[in-house]
N, C-alpha and C positions, 0 to 999 in steps of 0.2 A: 341697363347698359352692358353689364357683364354677360347677359344672355345673348345680346346682339353680337358681341365680340366672339362668343363661342360658336355662333351660327355661320357667319359669313367668312369670306376668303381673307379678310383683314387679319383674322387670328392665325398666326403662323402654325404650320404643321410641324410638330417637334419630332425629329427623326433621330433614332439611335442606330449605330452601326457596330456590330460585333464580328470581327474577323481577324485572324492572326496572320494573314498574308499581306505583306506590304504592297504587292502588285495589285491585289484586289482593291485595296484602299486608294491606291494611286488613280484607279479608274473611277471609283464610286464617288469620292469626295468632291471632285470638280463638278460632276453632274448634279450633286445635291446643292453645291454652292451656286450653280447657275439657275436654280429654280427659286424665284422670288417668293413663292409660297412656303418655302421650307426653312426651318432653322435646325441646324445640327446640334442636338442636345448632348451628345456624348459619343465617343469613339473608343472602343475597348478591344484589346487583342487577346484577352483570356476570358474564360467563362466565369471565373470567380469574381473578377473585377466587374463584369457585366451584371451579375446577380446582385452584388452589393449596390451598384448604382441604380438598377431598376427597382429594387425594393424601396430605395430612398425617394426616387423620382421617376415614375412611369413615363413612357413616351407615347406619342400618337402612332408612329410607325417604327417597327424594328426590323432592320435588315440583319439577319443572323446566320453566321456560318454554321453549317450542320456538323462540321468536324473541327473542333478546336484542340489545342495542345493539351489542356487539362481536363476537358469534359466535352461531350457533344452538345450541340445546340438544343437538342430536345431536353437534356438535363437542365440547361440554363432556364428554359421556360418552366420546367417543373419546380425548380428551386426559387425562381423569382416570383412565381404565382401568376394566375390567369389574368390579373389586372395590370400586369406590367406593361402592356402595349395594346393599343386599339386595333392594330393590324400587324401581323407578323409575316415577313417574307423570308424564306430560307434561301441561302446561297450554298450551292453544293457542286462538287465535281462529279458526284455519283448520281446518275439518273434514278437509281433504285430508291433514293431518299425521298423522291417526290411523293409517293404514296404515304409514307410515314409523316411527311410534312402536312398533308391534308388531314390525316388522322389526328394530328396535334392541333388542328384548328387554324392552320396557316391560311392566309389569303391567297398566296401564290408561292412559287419557287423560281429561282434563277439558276441556270446551269453555268458553271465556270468552264472556260474563261467567259466573262460576262460580255454580252453584246450591248453596246450603249443604247441602241434604239429599243431593245427589249427592256432594259433597265428603266428607261424613261417611261415606257408604256406601263410597266407594273407600278412605278411610282405614281403615275396619274390615277391608276385604279385605286391605289391605297389612299390617296388624298380624298377621292370621292367617297370611299368607304368611311373615312374618318368624319367627313362633313355630314354625311347622312346620320352617323351615330350621334353627332353633336345636336343635330336637328331633333332626333328622337328624344334625346335627353331634355332638351328645352321644352318640347311639347308636353312631356310627362310632368315637368315642373309646373307649366302653365295650367295643365289640367288639374293638378292638385290645388292650385290657387282658386280655380273656378269652383271646385267642389266646396270651398269654404264660404262662398257667397251665399247670402240669404236666397231662399227659393224664388221669390218674385224677381230677383235680379238675374237669375240664371235660367229661368224657364218662362220667357215671354211667349206670347201667343203668335204663332206663325201661320202662314197660309197652309191649308191642307187641300185646297181645290184651286184650279185655274179655270177661269171662264173665258173660253175662246169663242168670239163672235165672228161668224162667217156668213156669207150670203145665204139666206134662207134657213139658218140654223144656229143654235148656240150649243157648244160642246163643253161639258164639264170634265176636266182631267184631274185625276188624283195626283197630287204633287209627288207622292212616293213612286208613281209609275214613270216619271220623267227621267230620261237618261242624261241629257245635257241640253244646254241652251246657248244660242249664239245671237249676238246683237246685230241688228241691221237698221242703222239710223235710229229712229225712235220706235222701232219694233223689235220683237224678239222671236226668233225661230225656236220653237219648243220641239225637241226630238223625243219621240216616244215609240219604242219598239219598231224602229225602221220607218216610221211615219213622222212628218213634221207639220206643225200648226203655227200660224202666225198670230202672235199676241200683240195687241196694240198698246204697248207700254215700254218705256225705256228700260234697258237692262239694269241700270243702277237703282231705279225705283223698285223693280221686282226683287233684286238681290236683298234689299233692306227688309223685305217682308218674308224672306225664306230663312229656314233654320240654318245658321252658319255651320253647325256640326254635320249637316247633311249636304248642303250645296256650297261649293267653294269656287271662287273665281281663280282660274288657272292662266288666264290671258285677259287682256283688257276687254276682249269681246266674247269671252267664253266662261260659262258656269257649268260645273259638272256635279252630278250626283255621286257622292263618294261611294255609295253602295254599288255603283255600276263599275267602279274601277277595279281592274283585274291585275294590271302590271304597270310598273314604271321602268323606262329604259333611259339611262343617261345619254345625252347628246353633248355637243361641244358647248363651252362657255356657260356651264351651269344650267342649261335647259334640259328638259326631259320629254320623251314621248309618253303620253298617258293613253294606255290601251284599255278600252272598255270590254266588258264581257262579250258583247256582240262583235268585237274586233274593230270597232270604230277607233281610229287613231287621232288623238288631239295633241296639241303642243302645250307643255307647261313652260311659260316664260320664266326666266331667272328672277324677275322682280316679284313674281307671285309664288315662289317656291315654298316660302314659310307657311302659306295658307293651307298646305296639305297636312298640317299638323294633326288634325283629328284622324286622318287615315294612317299616318306613320306611327301614331301613338298606339295603334292596335298591334304593331309588330313586336 
């Protein structure tokens, strides 16, 4: 249950804010309070207070002023440690701080005076970054559990050939050559290297006979070969574009997102 809470949006995104300017806080805090996914974990106006708090309790997202009264934000990160935040966003009135922010591993930076729409955009990106990190952590934990299983339980026999019966011929396809599959009623369209073949079998039955570490359902009607996935691009509402090596674009539905675990665990 703890794994599920860490994975989905129901687990709040813990946000810390470090800024010595009351005007900045007057704009930032209402925007954070208005986001139902966010919980403000701490607000600090000095670097020393921030370092102490972050060492004691790290946050998911840290909005950090690059120029504080007692130390700069880069020193705060150095003193608090790399594990103090899952994502760091610098806030600065000096554009030249941007390069240094990225060198420090920041996810993004905001120029002062802050534009509300830009702040909300960056907050959304930071939330998605945190959720992907949680998913990767969950997958690695589950992968560790799988490795502890006896060999017969974790290495069942899966299909290595598909038999395609067409008029006047029978085609044998290596499962490893398949790019993706799509359900069509009680049939499956099997896509291989730009060609498609019709397999007379329901997708749910075929999925049960394929290696789940290789073929993953990303939509109620789509299975994809993880070895063919080149890129994931986030869309709205927790969905993603799944782009294959041949530039075929598929959609990863929100309800199937956790099934990409074997792929994300490689990152």
